[in-house]
VOTOR-736226 format. One record per residue: x, y, z of N, C-alpha, C, CB in turn. Coordinates in steps of 0.02 Angstrom, whole numbers, plus 32768, in hexadecimal, padded with zeros to 4 digits. Glycine has a CB too. Layout:
! residues N
@n.u=X | n.v=Y | n.w=Z | ca.u=X | ca.v=Y | ca.w=Z | c.u=X | c.v=Y | c.w=Z | cb.u=X | cb.v=Y | cb.w=Z
...
! end
This chain:
! residues 114
@n.u=4E8C | n.v=835F | n.w=520D | ca.u=4E7F | ca.v=8319 | ca.w=5212 | c.u=4EBF | c.v=82F3 | c.w=5202 | cb.u=4E47 | cb.v=8304 | cb.w=51E3
@n.u=4ECC | n.v=82C3 | n.w=5229 | ca.u=4F07 | ca.v=829B | ca.w=521F | c.u=4EF8 | c.v=825A | c.w=51FA | cb.u=4F28 | cb.v=828D | cb.w=5261
@n.u=4F2C | n.v=823C | n.w=51E6 | ca.u=4F24 | ca.v=81FD | ca.w=51C3 | c.u=4F16 | c.v=81C6 | c.w=51F5 | cb.u=4F62 | cb.v=81EC | cb.w=5199
@n.u=4EE7 | n.v=8199 | n.w=51E2 | ca.u=4ED7 | ca.v=8160 | ca.w=520D | c.u=4EE4 | c.v=8120 | c.w=51E6 | cb.u=4E8C | cb.v=8164 | cb.w=5226
@n.u=4F04 | n.v=80F2 | n.w=5205 | ca.u=4F16 | ca.v=80B4 | ca.w=51E4 | c.u=4EE1 | c.v=8080 | c.w=51F5 | cb.u=4F5C | cb.v=809C | cb.w=51FA
@n.u=4EC8 | n.v=805E | n.w=51BF | ca.u=4E97 | ca.v=8028 | ca.w=51C8 | c.u=4EB8 | c.v=7FE8 | c.w=51B2 | cb.u=4E55 | cb.v=8036 | cb.w=519E
@n.u=4EB3 | n.v=7FB6 | n.w=51DD | ca.u=4ED0 | ca.v=7F75 | ca.w=51CD | c.u=4E98 | c.v=7F47 | c.w=51B5 | cb.u=4EF6 | cb.v=7F56 | cb.w=520A
@n.u=4EA2 | n.v=7F27 | n.w=517C | ca.u=4E73 | ca.v=7EF7 | ca.w=5160 | c.u=4E90 | c.v=7EB1 | c.w=5165 | cb.u=4E62 | cb.v=7F09 | cb.w=5116
@n.u=4E66 | n.v=7E83 | n.w=517B | ca.u=4E7A | ca.v=7E3D | ca.w=517F | c.u=4E53 | c.v=7E15 | c.w=514B | cb.u=4E6F | cb.v=7E20 | cb.w=51C7
@n.u=4E74 | n.v=7DEC | n.w=5126 | ca.u=4E55 | ca.v=7DC3 | ca.w=50F3 | c.u=4E5C | c.v=7D7A | c.w=5108 | cb.u=4E73 | cb.v=7DD0 | cb.w=50AD
@n.u=4E23 | n.v=7D57 | n.w=5108 | ca.u=4E25 | ca.v=7D11 | ca.w=5119 | c.u=4E1D | c.v=7CE9 | c.w=50D9 | cb.u=4DEC | cb.v=7CFE | cb.w=514D
@n.u=4E4A | n.v=7CBB | n.w=50CB | ca.u=4E4A | ca.v=7C93 | ca.w=508E | c.u=4E3A | c.v=7C4B | c.w=50A0 | cb.u=4E8F | cb.v=7C98 | cb.w=506A
@n.u=4E0D | n.v=7C2E | n.w=5076 | ca.u=4DFA | ca.v=7BE8 | ca.w=507F | c.u=4E14 | c.v=7BBF | c.w=5045 | cb.u=4DAD | cb.v=7BE1 | cb.w=5086
@n.u=4E29 | n.v=7B83 | n.w=5054 | ca.u=4E41 | ca.v=7B56 | ca.w=501F | c.u=4E07 | c.v=7B2E | c.w=5001 | cb.u=4E75 | cb.v=7B27 | cb.w=503B
@n.u=4E18 | n.v=7B06 | n.w=4FD0 | ca.u=4DE7 | ca.v=7ADE | ca.w=4FAB | c.u=4DC1 | c.v=7AAF | c.w=4FDA | cb.u=4E09 | cb.v=7AB7 | cb.w=4F73
@n.u=4DE2 | n.v=7A94 | n.w=500B | ca.u=4DC3 | ca.v=7A65 | ca.w=5039 | c.u=4D9B | c.v=7A88 | c.w=506F | cb.u=4DF8 | cb.v=7A37 | cb.w=5058
@n.u=4DB5 | n.v=7ABE | n.w=508A | ca.u=4D94 | ca.v=7ADF | ca.w=50C2 | c.u=4D5B | c.v=7B0D | c.w=50AD | cb.u=4DC7 | cb.v=7B08 | cb.w=50E9
@n.u=4D5A | n.v=7B25 | n.w=506E | ca.u=4D26 | ca.v=7B53 | ca.w=5057 | c.u=4CE0 | c.v=7B35 | c.w=505C | cb.u=4D34 | cb.v=7B68 | cb.w=500F
@n.u=4CD3 | n.v=7AF8 | n.w=5042 | ca.u=4C8F | ca.v=7ADC | ca.w=5048 | c.u=4C7A | c.v=7ACE | c.w=508F | cb.u=4C8C | cb.v=7A9C | cb.w=5020
@n.u=4CA9 | n.v=7AC9 | n.w=50BD | ca.u=4C98 | ca.v=7ABE | ca.w=5103 | c.u=4C7F | c.v=7AFE | c.w=5123 | cb.u=4CD4 | cb.v=7AA3 | cb.w=5129
@n.u=4C97 | n.v=7B37 | n.w=510B | ca.u=4C86 | ca.v=7B78 | ca.w=5129 | c.u=4C4B | c.v=7B98 | c.w=5104 | cb.u=4CC3 | cb.v=7BA7 | cb.w=5127
@n.u=4C4A | n.v=7B93 | n.w=50C1 | ca.u=4C16 | ca.v=7BB3 | ca.w=5098 | c.u=4BE8 | c.v=7B7E | c.w=507B | cb.u=4C37 | cb.v=7BDE | cb.w=505F
@n.u=4BA5 | n.v=7B8A | n.w=5080 | ca.u=4B74 | ca.v=7B5C | ca.w=5064 | c.u=4B73 | c.v=7B64 | c.w=5018 | cb.u=4B2C | cb.v=7B6A | cb.w=5083
@n.u=4B87 | n.v=7B30 | n.w=4FF5 | ca.u=4B8C | ca.v=7B34 | ca.w=4FAC | c.u=4B52 | c.v=7B10 | c.w=4F88 | cb.u=4BCE | cb.v=7B16 | cb.w=4F95
@n.u=4B1F | n.v=7AFB | n.w=4FAD | ca.u=4AE5 | ca.v=7AD9 | ca.w=4F8F | c.u=4AB4 | c.v=7B0C | c.w=4F74 | cb.u=4AC3 | cb.v=7AAB | cb.w=4FC3
@n.u=4A8E | n.v=7AF8 | n.w=4F40 | ca.u=4A5B | ca.v=7B23 | ca.w=4F23 | c.u=4A16 | c.v=7B0F | c.w=4F3F | cb.u=4A5B | cb.v=7B1F | cb.w=4ED6
@n.u=4A0E | n.v=7B14 | n.w=4F7F | ca.u=49D1 | ca.v=7AFF | ca.w=4FA0 | c.u=4996 | c.v=7B2C | c.w=4F8F | cb.u=49DB | cb.v=7AFE | cb.w=4FEB
@n.u=49A1 | n.v=7B6A | n.w=4F81 | ca.u=496A | ca.v=7B98 | ca.w=4F73 | c.u=494D | c.v=7B8D | c.w=4F2D | cb.u=4981 | cb.v=7BDF | cb.w=4F7A
@n.u=4970 | n.v=7B6A | n.w=4F00 | ca.u=4957 | ca.v=7B5F | ca.w=4EBD | c.u=492B | c.v=7B21 | c.w=4EB8 | cb.u=4990 | cb.v=7B5A | cb.w=4E8D
@n.u=4941 | n.v=7AEA | n.w=4ED4 | ca.u=491D | ca.v=7AAB | ca.w=4ED0 | c.u=491E | c.v=7A8A | c.w=4F15 | cb.u=493B | cb.v=7A7C | cb.w=4E9A
@n.u=48E4 | n.v=7A71 | n.w=4F29 | ca.u=48E2 | ca.v=7A4D | ca.w=4F68 | c.u=4903 | c.v=7A09 | c.w=4F5F | cb.u=4898 | cb.v=7A45 | cb.w=4F82
@n.u=492D | n.v=79F4 | n.w=4F8E | ca.u=494F | ca.v=79B4 | ca.w=4F87 | c.u=4920 | c.v=7979 | c.w=4F7C | cb.u=497A | cb.v=79A7 | cb.w=4FC4
@n.u=48E6 | n.v=7978 | n.w=4F9E | ca.u=48B8 | ca.v=7940 | ca.w=4F96 | c.u=489B | c.v=793C | c.w=4F50 | cb.u=4880 | cb.v=7945 | cb.w=4FC9
@n.u=4897 | n.v=7976 | n.w=4F2C | ca.u=487F | ca.v=7976 | ca.w=4EE8 | c.u=48B2 | c.v=7956 | c.w=4EB9 | cb.u=486F | cb.v=79BD | cb.w=4ED1
@n.u=48F0 | n.v=7961 | n.w=4EC7 | ca.u=4925 | ca.v=7946 | ca.w=4E9D | c.u=4929 | c.v=78FA | c.w=4EA6 | cb.u=4968 | cb.v=7966 | cb.w=4EAF
@n.u=491F | n.v=78E2 | n.w=4EE2 | ca.u=4927 | ca.v=789C | ca.w=4EF1 | c.u=48E9 | c.v=7872 | c.w=4EE2 | cb.u=4939 | cb.v=7894 | cb.w=4F38
@n.u=48B0 | n.v=7892 | n.w=4ED4 | ca.u=4873 | ca.v=786D | ca.w=4EC7 | c.u=4876 | c.v=784E | c.w=4E81 | cb.u=4835 | cb.v=789B | cb.w=4ECE
@n.u=4875 | n.v=780D | n.w=4E7F | ca.u=4874 | ca.v=77E8 | ca.w=4E3F | c.u=4838 | c.v=77BB | c.w=4E40 | cb.u=48B7 | cb.v=77BF | cb.w=4E34
@n.u=480A | n.v=77C7 | n.w=4E11 | ca.u=47CE | ca.v=779E | ca.w=4E0E | c.u=47DE | c.v=775D | c.w=4DEA | cb.u=4794 | cb.v=77C4 | cb.w=4DEC
@n.u=47C6 | n.v=7727 | n.w=4E06 | ca.u=47CE | ca.v=76E6 | ca.w=4DE7 | c.u=479B | c.v=76E1 | c.w=4DAF | cb.u=47C6 | cb.v=76AC | cb.w=4E1B
@n.u=47AD | n.v=76C5 | n.w=4D76 | ca.u=477C | ca.v=76BC | ca.w=4D41 | c.u=4747 | c.v=768A | c.w=4D58 | cb.u=479E | cb.v=76A3 | cb.w=4CFF
@n.u=4709 | n.v=7694 | n.w=4D3F | ca.u=46D4 | ca.v=7667 | ca.w=4D54 | c.u=46DB | c.v=7625 | c.w=4D2E | cb.u=468F | cb.v=7687 | cb.w=4D47
@n.u=46C1 | n.v=75F1 | n.w=4D4D | ca.u=46C3 | ca.v=75AF | ca.w=4D2E | c.u=468A | c.v=75AA | c.w=4CFB | cb.u=46BF | cb.v=7577 | cb.w=4D63
@n.u=468C | n.v=7576 | n.w=4CD4 | ca.u=4657 | ca.v=756B | ca.w=4CA2 | c.u=4615 | c.v=755F | c.w=4CC6 | cb.u=4667 | cb.v=752E | cb.w=4C75
@n.u=4616 | n.v=753B | n.w=4CFD | ca.u=45D8 | ca.v=7530 | ca.w=4D24 | c.u=45BC | c.v=7572 | c.w=4D3E | cb.u=45E6 | cb.v=74FF | cb.w=4D5F
@n.u=45E8 | n.v=759E | n.w=4D57 | ca.u=45D2 | ca.v=75DF | ca.w=4D70 | c.u=45B7 | c.v=760A | c.w=4D37 | cb.u=460C | cb.v=7604 | cb.w=4D93
@n.u=45D7 | n.v=7604 | n.w=4CFC | ca.u=45BE | ca.v=7629 | ca.w=4CC2 | c.u=4576 | c.v=7616 | c.w=4CB2 | cb.u=45EB | cb.v=761C | cb.w=4C85
@n.u=4568 | n.v=75D5 | n.w=4CB1 | ca.u=4524 | ca.v=75C0 | ca.w=4CA1 | c.u=44F1 | c.v=75D1 | c.w=4CD7 | cb.u=4523 | cb.v=7575 | cb.w=4C94
@n.u=4507 | n.v=75D3 | n.w=4D16 | ca.u=44DB | ca.v=75EB | ca.w=4D4C | c.u=44C8 | c.v=7633 | c.w=4D3F | cb.u=44FD | cb.v=75E3 | cb.w=4D92
@n.u=44FA | n.v=765D | n.w=4D2E | ca.u=44ED | ca.v=76A4 | ca.w=4D1F | c.u=44C4 | c.v=76AC | c.w=4CDF | cb.u=452F | cb.v=76C9 | cb.w=4D17
@n.u=44D3 | n.v=7683 | n.w=4CAD | ca.u=44AD | ca.v=7686 | ca.w=4C6E | c.u=4464 | c.v=7676 | c.w=4C7B | cb.u=44CA | cb.v=7654 | cb.w=4C3A
@n.u=4456 | n.v=7643 | n.w=4CA3 | ca.u=4411 | ca.v=7631 | ca.w=4CB3 | c.u=43EF | c.v=7668 | c.w=4CDB | cb.u=440F | cb.v=75F0 | cb.w=4CDA
@n.u=4415 | n.v=7688 | n.w=4D07 | ca.u=43F9 | ca.v=76BF | ca.w=4D30 | c.u=43E7 | c.v=76FB | c.w=4D05 | cb.u=442A | cb.v=76D3 | cb.w=4D67
@n.u=4411 | n.v=7709 | n.w=4CD2 | ca.u=4408 | ca.v=7744 | ca.w=4CA8 | c.u=43E2 | c.v=7736 | c.w=4C67 | cb.u=444B | cb.v=7762 | cb.w=4C97
@n.u=43CC | n.v=76F8 | n.w=4C5D | ca.u=43B0 | ca.v=76E2 | ca.w=4C1D | c.u=437C | c.v=7712 | c.w=4C02 | cb.u=4392 | cb.v=769E | cb.w=4C24
@n.u=434A | n.v=7724 | n.w=4C2A | ca.u=4313 | ca.v=774E | ca.w=4C12 | c.u=4325 | c.v=7799 | c.w=4C0F | cb.u=42D6 | cb.v=7744 | cb.w=4C3D
@n.u=435E | n.v=77AB | n.w=4C2C | ca.u=4375 | ca.v=77F0 | ca.w=4C28 | c.u=439E | c.v=77FD | c.w=4BE9 | cb.u=439E | cb.v=7802 | cb.w=4C66
@n.u=43B7 | n.v=77C8 | n.w=4BCA | ca.u=43DF | ca.v=77CE | ca.w=4B8D | c.u=43B0 | c.v=77DD | c.w=4B53 | cb.u=4409 | cb.v=778E | cb.w=4B80
@n.u=43BD | n.v=7811 | n.w=4B2C | ca.u=4390 | ca.v=7820 | ca.w=4AF3 | c.u=4393 | c.v=77E9 | c.w=4ABE | cb.u=43A3 | cb.v=7863 | cb.w=4AD4
@n.u=435C | n.v=77E4 | n.w=4A98 | ca.u=4359 | ca.v=77B0 | ca.w=4A64 | c.u=4386 | c.v=77C1 | c.w=4A2A | cb.u=4311 | cb.v=77A7 | cb.w=4A4C
@n.u=4388 | n.v=7800 | n.w=4A15 | ca.u=43AF | ca.v=7816 | ca.w=49DB | c.u=43DD | c.v=7850 | c.w=49EF | cb.u=4380 | cb.v=782C | cb.w=49A0
@n.u=4412 | n.v=785B | n.w=49C7 | ca.u=443F | ca.v=7893 | ca.w=49D2 | c.u=447F | c.v=787E | c.w=49F5 | cb.u=441D | cb.v=78C9 | cb.w=49FB
@n.u=44A5 | n.v=78B1 | n.w=4A0B | ca.u=44E5 | ca.v=78A4 | ca.w=4A2E | c.u=44D7 | c.v=7884 | c.w=4A72 | cb.u=450D | cb.v=78E5 | cb.w=4A36
@n.u=44FF | n.v=7852 | n.w=4A83 | ca.u=44F6 | ca.v=7831 | ca.w=4AC4 | c.u=44B4 | c.v=780C | c.w=4AC9 | cb.u=44FC | cb.v=7863 | cb.w=4AFB
@n.u=449C | n.v=77EF | n.w=4A92 | ca.u=445A | ca.v=77CF | ca.w=4A90 | c.u=4460 | c.v=7783 | c.w=4A87 | cb.u=4430 | cb.v=77ED | cb.w=4A58
@n.u=4427 | n.v=7762 | n.w=4A8E | ca.u=4424 | ca.v=771A | ca.w=4A81 | c.u=4438 | c.v=770C | c.w=4A39 | cb.u=43DD | cb.v=76FF | cb.w=4A90
@n.u=4421 | n.v=7736 | n.w=4A0B | ca.u=4431 | ca.v=772E | ca.w=49C4 | c.u=447D | c.v=772F | c.w=49BA | cb.u=4410 | cb.v=7765 | cb.w=499A
@n.u=449E | n.v=775E | n.w=49DA | ca.u=44E7 | ca.v=7762 | ca.w=49D4 | c.u=4509 | c.v=7724 | c.w=49F1 | cb.u=4501 | cb.v=77A2 | cb.w=49F8
@n.u=44F0 | n.v=770C | n.w=4A2A | ca.u=450C | ca.v=76CF | ca.w=4A48 | c.u=4505 | c.v=7694 | c.w=4A18 | cb.u=44E9 | cb.v=76C0 | cb.w=4A8A
@n.u=44CC | n.v=768E | n.w=49F9 | ca.u=44C0 | ca.v=7657 | ca.w=49CA | c.u=44F1 | c.v=765B | c.w=4990 | cb.u=4477 | cb.v=7657 | cb.w=49B1
@n.u=44F6 | n.v=7697 | n.w=4972 | ca.u=4523 | ca.v=769F | ca.w=4939 | c.u=456B | c.v=7691 | c.w=494A | cb.u=451C | cb.v=76E6 | cb.w=491C
@n.u=4582 | n.v=76AB | n.w=4983 | ca.u=45C7 | ca.v=76A1 | ca.w=4997 | c.u=45D5 | c.v=7658 | c.w=49A7 | cb.u=45D8 | cb.v=76CB | cb.w=49D4
@n.u=45A7 | n.v=7638 | n.w=49CA | ca.u=45B0 | ca.v=75F1 | ca.w=49DB | c.u=45AD | c.v=75C6 | c.w=499C | cb.u=457C | cb.v=75DA | cb.w=4A0D
@n.u=4580 | n.v=75D5 | n.w=496E | ca.u=457A | ca.v=75AE | ca.w=4930 | c.u=45BA | c.v=75B5 | c.w=4907 | cb.u=453D | cb.v=75C5 | cb.w=4908
@n.u=45D4 | n.v=75F1 | n.w=4903 | ca.u=4612 | ca.v=75FC | ca.w=48DD | c.u=464C | c.v=75D8 | c.w=48FF | cb.u=4622 | cb.v=7648 | cb.w=48D8
@n.u=464D | n.v=75D8 | n.w=4941 | ca.u=4684 | ca.v=75B7 | ca.w=4966 | c.u=4684 | c.v=756C | c.w=495C | cb.u=467E | cb.v=75C7 | cb.w=49B0
@n.u=4649 | n.v=754D | n.w=495D | ca.u=4647 | ca.v=7504 | ca.w=4956 | c.u=463F | c.v=74EE | c.w=490D | cb.u=460E | cb.v=74E7 | cb.w=4980
@n.u=4639 | n.v=751F | n.w=48E0 | ca.u=4637 | ca.v=750F | ca.w=4899 | c.u=45F4 | c.v=74F9 | c.w=487F | cb.u=4667 | cb.v=74DA | cb.w=488B
@n.u=45BE | n.v=7512 | n.w=489C | ca.u=457B | ca.v=7501 | ca.w=4885 | c.u=4564 | c.v=7538 | c.w=4855 | cb.u=4548 | cb.v=74FA | cb.w=48C1
@n.u=456C | n.v=752B | n.w=4814 | ca.u=4555 | ca.v=755B | ca.w=47E3 | c.u=4521 | c.v=753D | c.w=47B5 | cb.u=4590 | cb.v=7575 | cb.w=47B9
@n.u=4526 | n.v=74FB | n.w=47A6 | ca.u=44F8 | ca.v=74DB | ca.w=4778 | c.u=44B2 | c.v=74D6 | c.w=4794 | cb.u=4511 | cb.v=7496 | cb.w=4768
@n.u=44AB | n.v=74D6 | n.w=47D5 | ca.u=4469 | ca.v=74CF | ca.w=47F4 | c.u=443D | c.v=750A | c.w=47E2 | cb.u=4470 | cb.v=74C9 | cb.w=4840
@n.u=4458 | n.v=7545 | n.w=47DF | ca.u=442F | ca.v=757F | ca.w=47CE | c.u=4417 | c.v=757B | c.w=4785 | cb.u=4457 | cb.v=75C0 | cb.w=47D9
@n.u=4440 | n.v=755D | n.w=4759 | ca.u=442B | ca.v=7553 | ca.w=4714 | c.u=43F3 | c.v=7521 | c.w=4710 | cb.u=4467 | cb.v=753C | cb.w=46E8
@n.u=43F6 | n.v=74EC | n.w=4739 | ca.u=43C1 | ca.v=74BA | ca.w=473C | c.u=4381 | c.v=74D9 | c.w=4756 | cb.u=43D5 | cb.v=747F | cb.w=4767
@n.u=4387 | n.v=7502 | n.w=4789 | ca.u=434C | ca.v=7523 | ca.w=47A5 | c.u=432C | c.v=7551 | c.w=4772 | cb.u=435F | cb.v=754B | cb.w=47E5
@n.u=4355 | n.v=7576 | n.w=474E | ca.u=433B | ca.v=75A3 | ca.w=471A | c.u=4317 | c.v=757C | c.w=46E4 | cb.u=4375 | cb.v=75CC | cb.w=46FB
@n.u=4332 | n.v=7543 | n.w=46CF | ca.u=4312 | ca.v=7519 | ca.w=469C | c.u=42CF | c.v=74FF | c.w=46B5 | cb.u=433F | cb.v=74DF | cb.w=4688
@n.u=42CD | n.v=74EB | n.w=46F4 | ca.u=428E | ca.v=74D2 | ca.w=4711 | c.u=425A | c.v=750A | c.w=4717 | cb.u=429B | cb.v=74B4 | cb.w=4756
@n.u=426F | n.v=7546 | n.w=4729 | ca.u=4241 | ca.v=757F | ca.w=472D | c.u=4224 | c.v=758F | c.w=46E8 | cb.u=4265 | cb.v=75BD | cb.w=474B
@n.u=424D | n.v=758C | n.w=46B6 | ca.u=4235 | ca.v=7598 | ca.w=4671 | c.u=4203 | c.v=7562 | c.w=465D | cb.u=426F | cb.v=759A | cb.w=463F
@n.u=4210 | n.v=7523 | n.w=4670 | ca.u=41E2 | ca.v=74EC | ca.w=4660 | c.u=41A0 | c.v=74F6 | c.w=4685 | cb.u=4201 | cb.v=74A8 | cb.w=4672
@n.u=41A3 | n.v=750B | n.w=46C4 | ca.u=4166 | ca.v=7519 | ca.w=46EA | c.u=413D | c.v=754F | c.w=46C9 | cb.u=4178 | cb.v=752E | cb.w=4733
@n.u=415E | n.v=7585 | n.w=46B3 | ca.u=413A | ca.v=75BB | ca.w=4691 | c.u=411A | c.v=75A3 | c.w=4650 | cb.u=4169 | cb.v=75F6 | cb.w=4683
@n.u=413D | n.v=7578 | n.w=462C | ca.u=4122 | ca.v=755D | ca.w=45ED | c.u=40E5 | c.v=7531 | c.w=45FB | cb.u=4158 | cb.v=7535 | cb.w=45C8
@n.u=40E9 | n.v=7507 | n.w=462F | ca.u=40B1 | ca.v=74DC | ca.w=4641 | c.u=4075 | c.v=7505 | c.w=465A | cb.u=40C7 | cb.v=74AA | cb.w=4677
@n.u=4082 | n.v=753B | n.w=467E | ca.u=404B | ca.v=7567 | ca.w=4694 | c.u=4027 | c.v=7586 | c.w=4658 | cb.u=4066 | cb.v=759F | cb.w=46C2
@n.u=404F | n.v=759A | n.w=4626 | ca.u=4031 | ca.v=75B7 | ca.w=45EA | c.u=4007 | c.v=7583 | c.w=45C5 | cb.u=4069 | cb.v=75D3 | cb.w=45BA
@n.u=401F | n.v=7545 | n.w=45C2 | ca.u=3FF9 | ca.v=750F | ca.w=45A3 | c.u=3FB9 | c.v=7501 | c.w=45C9 | cb.u=4024 | cb.v=74D0 | cb.w=459D
@n.u=3FBE | n.v=7501 | n.w=460C | ca.u=3F83 | ca.v=74F5 | ca.w=4636 | c.u=3F4F | c.v=752C | c.w=462C | cb.u=3F97 | cb.v=74F0 | cb.w=4680
@n.u=3F66 | n.v=756A | n.w=4629 | ca.u=3F38 | ca.v=75A2 | ca.w=461E | c.u=3F16 | c.v=759C | c.w=45DB | cb.u=3F5E | cb.v=75E5 | cb.w=4623
@n.u=3F3C | n.v=7589 | n.w=45A8 | ca.u=3F20 | ca.v=7580 | ca.w=4565 | c.u=3EED | c.v=7548 | c.w=4565 | cb.u=3F58 | cb.v=7570 | cb.w=4533
@n.u=3EFC | n.v=7511 | n.w=4587 | ca.u=3ECC | ca.v=74D9 | ca.w=458A | c.u=3E8D | c.v=74EC | c.w=45B0 | cb.u=3EED | cb.v=749C | cb.w=45AC
@n.u=3E95 | n.v=7512 | n.w=45E7 | ca.u=3E5A | ca.v=7528 | ca.w=460D | c.u=3E2F | c.v=7557 | c.w=45E2 | cb.u=3E6F | cb.v=754B | cb.w=464F
@n.u=3E4F | n.v=7582 | n.w=45BC | ca.u=3E2B | ca.v=75B0 | ca.w=4590 | c.u=3E04 | c.v=758A | c.w=455B | cb.u=3E5C | cb.v=75E2 | cb.w=456F
@n.u=3E23 | n.v=7555 | n.w=4541 | ca.u=3E03 | ca.v=752B | ca.w=450E | c.u=3DC6 | c.v=7507 | c.w=452C | cb.u=3E35 | cb.v=74F8 | cb.w=44F1
@n.u=3DCC | n.v=74EF | n.w=456A | ca.u=3D94 | ca.v=74CE | ca.w=458C | c.u=3D5B | c.v=74FF | c.w=4595 | cb.u=3DAA | cb.v=74B2 | cb.w=45D0
@n.u=3D6B | n.v=753C | n.w=45A9 | ca.u=3D37 | ca.v=756F | ca.w=45B2 | c.u=3D15 | c.v=757E | c.w=4570 | cb.u=3D56 | cb.v=75B1 | cb.w=45CF
@n.u=3D3B | n.v=7583 | n.w=453A | ca.u=3D1E | ca.v=7592 | ca.w=44F8 | c.u=3CF1 | c.v=7558 | c.w=44E1 | cb.u=3D57 | cb.v=759D | cb.w=44C5
@n.u=3D05 | n.v=751A | n.w=44ED | ca.u=3CDC | ca.v=74E1 | ca.w=44D9 | c.u=3C9C | c.v=74DD | c.w=4502 | cb.u=3D04 | cb.v=749F | cb.w=44E0
@n.u=3CA2 | n.v=74E9 | n.w=4544 | ca.u=3C67 | ca.v=74E4 | ca.w=456F | c.u=3C35 | c.v=751D | c.w=4562 | cb.u=3C7C | cb.v=74E5 | cb.w=45B8
@n.u=3C4C | n.v=7556 | n.w=454D | ca.u=3C1D | ca.v=758E | ca.w=453F | c.u=3BFE | c.v=7586 | c.w=44FA | cb.u=3C42 | cb.v=75D1 | cb.w=4543
@n.u=3C1B | n.v=7560 | n.w=44CD | ca.u=3BFF | ca.v=7558 | ca.w=448A | c.u=3BCA | c.v=7521 | c.w=4487 | cb.u=3C36 | cb.v=754A | cb.w=4459
@n.u=3BC4 | n.v=74F8 | n.w=44B9 | ca.u=3B93 | ca.v=74C1 | ca.w=44BA | c.u=3B4E | c.v=74DA | c.w=44CB | cb.u=3BA8 | cb.v=748C | cb.w=44EB
! end
């Protein structure tokens, strides 16, 4: 067997010509339309339309609930004394109920003793 000579040719591309010949985009990783999609924030009017639509689907208590919305909004606008007033009124109602029950019991006792 004799020696055979093989000639190799190397083609070199410069910084400017390389992107023209070779695709350097990462199209297989992310679709271009996904990258360019920017959602506009909803307006306050749109928020309340959605809130009204979802009103009965929102749980009363727990995470993401009406109770949480009330607490967050109350803290934001600085309404803290109102809950103390409500608590005082509830205690007064309970006291008045106890007095009413006592008075009704006394009426029953008087009417049965006659």
